[in-house]
N, C-alpha and C positions, 0 to 999 in steps of 0.2 A: 900944300893945299889938301893933300890926302890926310894929313895930321888934323887939320881943321874939320874935315868931314868925319873922321873917326871920333873926334871930340864931340861933334854934334850928335852923332849916333849914340855915343856913350851917354851923353846928357839926356837924350830922348829915352834911352833904355832905363836910365835911373828914374826919370819922371814916371815912366809907365810902370816900373816896379813899385814905386811909391803909391801910385794910383791904385794898382792892383792890391797892395796891402791895405789901403784904406777901404777899398770895396769889400775885401774879405772881412775886415772888422765890422763894416756895416751889415754884411750878410750874417755874421755871427750875432750881432745885436738883434737883428730882425728875428732870427731863429729863437733867441732867448725870449724875446717879447712874445713870439707866437706860442712858445711852450708855456709861458706865464698866462697867456690868454686862454689856452686850452685848459690849464689847471683851474683858472677862475670859472670858466664855463662849466666844468665838471662839478665844481663846488656849488654853483648856482643851480645846476640840474638836481643835485642831491637835496639842496635846500627846498627847491620847488616840490620835489617828491615828498619830502617830509611835511611841508605845508599842506599839500593835497591830502595826505593821510590825516593830519591834524584836523583839517576841515571836515573830512568824512566822519571822523570820530566825534567831533563836536556836533555835527548835524544829527548823528545817531543819538547822542546824549540829549540834545534838545528835543528830539522827537519823543524820547522816553519820558522826559519831564512833561511835555505837553499832554501825552496820553495819560500819564499819572494824574495830572491836574483835571483832565476831562473826567476820568473815572471818579475822582473825589467829588467833583461838581455833580456828576450824575447821581452818585450815592447820596449826597446832601439833598438833591431834588427829590429823590425817592423817599428819603426819610421825612421830608417836609410834607410830601403828598400823603404819605401813610398817616402822619399825625393829623392832617386836615381831615382825612377820611374817617379816622377813628373818633374825631370830635363830632362829626356830623351824622 
C-alpha cells in the first residue's frame, strides 16, 4: 500500500513539474510579447513625434504661402488703384 501511495505521489509530482514547466513557458511567451509591445509602442511614439513635427513644418510653410499670396494680392490692388488714379 505504501508503494501505491509513493507511486501516486510520484505521479502527482511529475504532473506538477510538467504544469510548472508549461507555466514557465507561458510566462516566457508573455514576457516576449510584452517586450514586443513595448518596442511597437516606442516606434509608434517616435512616429507620432515625427508626424507632429511634419505637421508643424507644413503649417509654417502654408502660412508663409498664404502671407506671400496676400502680399501679391495687395500689391496688385495697389498697382490697379494707382493706375486708376493716374487715369482720372
